[in-house]
Every structure is written in C-alpha cells, then in structure tokens.
N, C-alpha and C positions, 0 to 999 in steps of 0.2 A: 854897890848895892843892885842896881839894876842888871849887870853883867852877871851877878849870880843868878838871879832870877831868871835871866835868859836861859843860859846854861842848863839850869834846872829844869826848865821846859824842855828843852832838847832834848836832856838827857831822857825825861819822863816817857817823851813822846817816842823816843826811839825804842826804850823797852816795850812801851805799849804796841809799836808796830810789829818787832821782833816775836812779840807773844800772840799778836794778832796771825802772823803769818805761820806760825807754829800751830796753833788751833786750826788754821784754816787745812793745813796739810793733812793733818789729824781726821777731820770731818768729810774731807775728799777722799782720803782712804777708805774710811767706814764705809759713805754711802756708795763707793764703786764696789767695796767686798758685798755688800747687801744687795746690789742689783744684782750681781753677777750669782749672788745665793739663792736669789729667789727667782731667777729667770729661768723658765724651761726650756731646752733644748726643741726644734721645731720636730715635729713627728716624722719617722723615717718613711720613706716609701717602700713596699715590700708586696709581694704576691703571696697569696694564702691558698691553701688547700685543705679540704675537710678529711679528716680522719673516719676511713670506712672500713665497715666488716663486708668482705667481698667472698666470692667463691672463686676460691685459689686453684687454678691447673697447674699442680707442679709437673716437672719434667727435669729427665737426665740429659745434659748438656755431652755432647762428642764431636769427634772430629773424624770424618770419614771418608773415604776413597769411593768415587762412581766406578762401575763397571757394568758392560754389558749383558743382559740376562744370557744371552748368545754372542759370544765374542771369540774368534780364533785367530791364530795366524796362519793363513794358508800355505800348504807345502804338497810337494809330490811324494807319492810313495815310490815311486819307481824313477830311474834315470832316463835320461834322455834330451833331445836337442829341442829347444822352443821352435816352434813351427808357426804359432799365431796366437797374439795376445787380443782378447775379444772384450776388453772391460778399458774404463778411461777412470782416471782418478776421481774419488767420490761420487761414483756413478751408484744407483739404486739398482739391485739387482734381485731377482727374484731365483726362488730355490728351484735347483736343477739347471739353472743357465751355466751353459758353459763358459770359464773363464779364459783358460789358457789349454792351448792344444799342442801337444808333444809332436814330433815327427814318428809315425806310427806304419810309415811303408812297410818295412819287414815284417811286422807283426800281421799286416793284413794280407803279405804274400803268404807268409807261412799259414795262415788259416785255412786258406782254399785246400792248402794240400793235408792239413788235419782233417778237414771236413770230407775230402775224398775217402782218407783212411775209415774214418766212422762209417761212412756208407759201405764200403768194404766190408768192415768187420760186421756191421749188422746183416749184411746178405748172408757172409759164412755163418753167423748165429742163427740165420733163420733156416738154412739148408742143415745145419749140425742139429736142429730141435726137429725139424721135419723128420730126417731119418733117424733119430730117435726116438720119435714117437711111433714111426712105423716097424721099428723093429730092427732097422738097418744100419743104426749107428750106435755106439757106444756112450757111455755116461762119460766117459772120460774126453772124448771129443767134444763134446758139448759143454763140459766144465770148462776145456781150452778156448773155444770160440766165444763162450760167455764173458770170459777173462779180457780176453784179447778187445770186444767190444768195450768193455768197462774202461780199461786202461786207452781206449781211443776217444772214448768221451769225457775222460778225467784230461787227457792232453787240449782237447778242444776247451772244454771250461775252462782250465789255466790259461789259455791263449785269450779268451774273450776275457777273462779278467785282466789280463795284463793291457790288453787293447782298451778297456774301459779306466783303467788308471792313465792311460795316455792323455785323458780329457779330464779336466779338473773342474768339477761344478760345484756350484754353491750348495753348501749344505743346509742354508736356511736363506730368508730374506732378510736382506741388509744392505750397508753402503759399505761399498769397497775402499780403500785406501790407495797410496801411490804405489804404482807397479816397481818391483824392485828386481826385475829381470828384462832381457832383451829380447829379440827374435835373432836365432839363430845361437843364444847362449847354450852352453851343454850344463844340464843341472843333475846333482847329485840327490840321491832320496833324501827328503827331509830340507832341503831348500826352500826357504822362506819365499814365497811368492808375493804377497800383500797381506794387511792387516784388514779384516772382516769382521763388521760389527752391527748388529741389531739394535740401532739408535731408540727404536720405539719402545723397547722393554728395558729397563735398566736397573742396576742393583746398587746398593751401595752397603760396603764393608766398613763397619767401625767397633770399636770396644769400650766397654763400660768398666769400672772399678769394680773389683770383686765384692764388695758390701752391698752393692746396688743392682748385682746381678738377678737375685730373687725378685726384683720388681719388673723385670722384663719378659713381658709374656707373648707368645706368638699371637699375630693378629694385631698388635698393639700398634695404636696409630704412632708416625713418626713426621715430623716437620722437617724440610730441607730447604738449602740455599748456600748461593756463595757468597752471602753476607750473614754474620752473626745477628743483626737487626733485623734483616728481612728472609724469612724463610715460606717464599711461596709456593713451595713443591710440598706436594703428601705423599706418605708411602704406609705400608706396615710391614712390620717386622715378621719375618719368614722363617728364620732360623738364629737358631744359640748353641754355640758350642757348649758341651757338658763338661767343661774342664776350665780351670782356671792356669794362664800361663805362669808357670812359678818365678820366670824372670821380672815379667812385668806387671804380675797380679792382678792382671786384665783379662775380660772375657771376651772374645770375639761374637759379634753379633751382625748379622745381614739382614736388610729390607729392601722391598721390592717396590720402586717408585712406581706411582699408579699411571701417570701422566706425562709423556715425555714425546708427545706428537711433535712439538715445536722443535725437538733435538736443541734444546737449551743447555743440556747438561751431555757433557762428552765421557767416554771413559776414560780413568784415570785420572778425572777432575776432583780438586779439592773441595769438600762440603763441610757446613757446620749442620750438625743434626741434633733435633731435640726430641727425645722418646716423651711422648705425652703419657702423664700417668694419671690416676683417676682424680675427678676433683675433690677438693676439700673445701666446706663450707665454714662461714663467719670467721675468715681471715682476718685480722687487723693491718691494715694496709696504708703506705703514705708513698708520696713520690720520692724517689730516690735524692733527689736534689734536697727533700727536706732534713737531711740525716747528715749532721756534721760529726766527722772523727777525730779525736783528741786523743792525747795521751792518759786521759782519765776516762776514756769509754766514750761512745756514741751518746749524742744529744740532739734534741730538737727544740726550737723556741716555740712554744704556744701561745695563742693570743688570747688574751683575758679581758673583761671591763672592769676598770677601776675609775674611781671618783677622784678627781685631783682639783683643786682651787675651786670646787664646786662644778666642775664639768665631768661628764662621763667621756672618758678615753681608753683607747686600745691599747693594752701593753702586751710587750713580748717577754716571755718568761723561760729560763734555761730550764730543761726536763731531760735528765738521763733516761735513756731508752736500750732495751735488749732487741739487737734486729736478727732477724732470719735469713730467707731465700730473698734472692732477687728475682726479676722476671718483668722484661719487656719497660723498664723505666719506673717499675713500683717493688718497692721494699717491704717485706713482712715483718711486724713489730711484734715482739712476744710480751712485752710489759712495758709501762712507762705512761702508756697513754691510754686513752678510751675512745670507740665511735663517737663521733659528733663534734668532738674539739676541732678547733682550726689549729694549722700548722704554718710557720712562714715556709714557703715553698722557694724563694729566692730571695736575695737581699740580705742574708744573715751576717755577711762580712761586715756591716755597718753597725751591727747590734750588739747591745749589751743587755743583760738581764734587768728586767725594769725600764727597759727605753719605751718611748711611746712611737706608736707606728701608726701607717695610714696603708690601707689594704688599696693596690692597683693591679688588677688582673686583667688589665686591658691584653696582656700576652699570656696565655696559658702554658706554662715553662712544662707543664706535664706532657704535653704534645709535643714539645720539640725533640728533634733528633739527639740521641745521648752523645753520640760523637761531636756535634755541634757545641753542645754545651760543655762539654771536656775541652773544646778548644777556644771556648769563651767568646762563640758566636751567637 
C-alpha cells in the first residue's frame, strides 16, 4: 500500500515538473518576444542639410583645347644655308628681333651692282628729261630712259626683299621653342625653324551641342581649368561658328582667356570649360550626396519630428523627388520637397523609412571634394 502511494506521488511530481518546465519555456519565449517587440533601436548618426531656394547660375559644360592668340610655326620663304641661330629654346623674344640669319653674301654683292645700275639709269633719265625739256630730245628717248630706270629700281627692290628674307624676324612678341635646325644646314622654302607662341594671350576652342548653341552669346563669361572641379581662369566668348557640323551636331565656339600672365596654360592643352548663363532665382537645391538613385527613381530622406513613447524624436522618412541640373556638389530638385525642410546628407546606407536618427554635423559633407566622396574618403 505504501509502495503504491510513493509511486503515485513520484509520478504526480514528475508530471508537475514537466508541466512546469513546459510553462516556463513558453513564458520565457513570450517575454523575450515582448522585449524585442517593444525595444526601440538606437538612433542612427547622420549629417543633415537644409533644403534651400538659391539663385542658380546655370552653365554649359564643354571640353576645349587651348591655343595662343598669336602662334605660328616659323619658316623661311627663301632657300639658303643657316649662317647664325640667334635664339635659345624657351627664350622670350620681342617683335622684330632677328631669330635666324641665312648666308646672304651673294645677295649683298649683287646689290652693289644693282645700286650702280640704278644710279646710271637715274643719270640717263635726267639727261633725257633735260634734253626733252629744251627740245633737243625725243619723247621716245625719254620713255626708254624712264623704262630702264623703272626696271633697275624694280631689280633693286626685288634684291632688297630677298636680302630681307634671309633674316627671319619675330612677327610678334612671344616665347620661342626648341630650334629644329643647325648652323650650316641647307633649308628649303617652308622648312620649320621652331614653334613661336605668345603665351600671355591665350584662346580656347570648344564645341557645344546644337540645342544649346542659341544660349551662347558673344561676350559671355566662361570659366576654365585643367580640373573639372577647379576652374580658376576666366575668359569671354569672342566667336561662334554660324553653322552646325552635320557630322557631330556640334557648334564650334572660341573664347579669349583674360589672364595668363603666369603662363599656366600652354597651347594645345586640354581644358574643362563652363559657359556661364544668366542667373535664375528661387531654385530649390540640396547637396548631391542627399539624393539616392534607385530602380524606382531618385529619393531623399527628410527629417521630421515625431512623438514616440512620450518623447519627441527625429525620424527619417523616404520621399521620392524629381531632380534637375547639377553644379558644384549641389543638385536642383524640381519636385518632392520644399525649402526649409531638412534632408539626410550622409549616412543613408544605414537608414530605413521611419528610423530614428541623431544629427551630427561635425563634418560638413557639402564642402568635401566630390572626388573624395566618390572614393569613400
């Protein structure tokens, strides 16, 4: 009898223990689920920027090639042997300076003979004119003497011109390049001596799409530089072709660079060009880093105030926007947001719509170099 009672008590206790364990497991799982369901994730640290309505300065971007306002490849018009080279590479030359002298010994000898013939022809002409005036000479003799004098003077002028061509002079002030000839070398007409460029006055040739050609006007300001994000030089549009290239659908434009006294720009150099267009007021803008591109369109995260668990918190909300032009790290927004709102400028990769955020603007991403941002620096 006692044994049955003991067995029954042990069985009952075993059932109660198992039931308690089962209840405890269910209770524990429910408490854990309730804890995580009610637990709010910590706010994400982001940087924010204000949506602003600014005065927008639109521009037309292009790629150009620099060229000297005055630049030539120097060459002789007449053949001859190089007698003297009077310049060195990269030397500054003034207009009229002699650069290369060809051997002109024969021409200088011939010119004395021709000068003597001119004097003889002048004397013959004076005698014939005197005799004709006094009635002792005929008009035919006077005409013949006049023709001989004109022929002699023509030969002298031709020889003086040839002698002048034996000395190559600088057509303008500038910097000369590497000499491509040697003393004693025989030169044919058209042989290039050196490159000669006026580096103080530079131009830039570039093209714009035919759709934008009517926006380019003479005298319009242009900005130029070797880097797309740094355009330190200024210029003015001086010319535009009156036709569209049917092959490229582009219009050629030329601008004069206003200041190159330090000679930072060289002929043939690759340049980024921006044609500055008239300003436009009240254009809604945000930093380019604030806009995210997805398969469904461009969007930003706006920052709003909400009450959660009795506390005011900052919440990021996804808003799709329509974007326009870009310039200098700033993006035009055509619709979706209004001036005065705040948007997330960086840290969006950690966000979902409705997430709480904490603004930390210790680093102003709107002033960082766009190249560094693209590289994650």
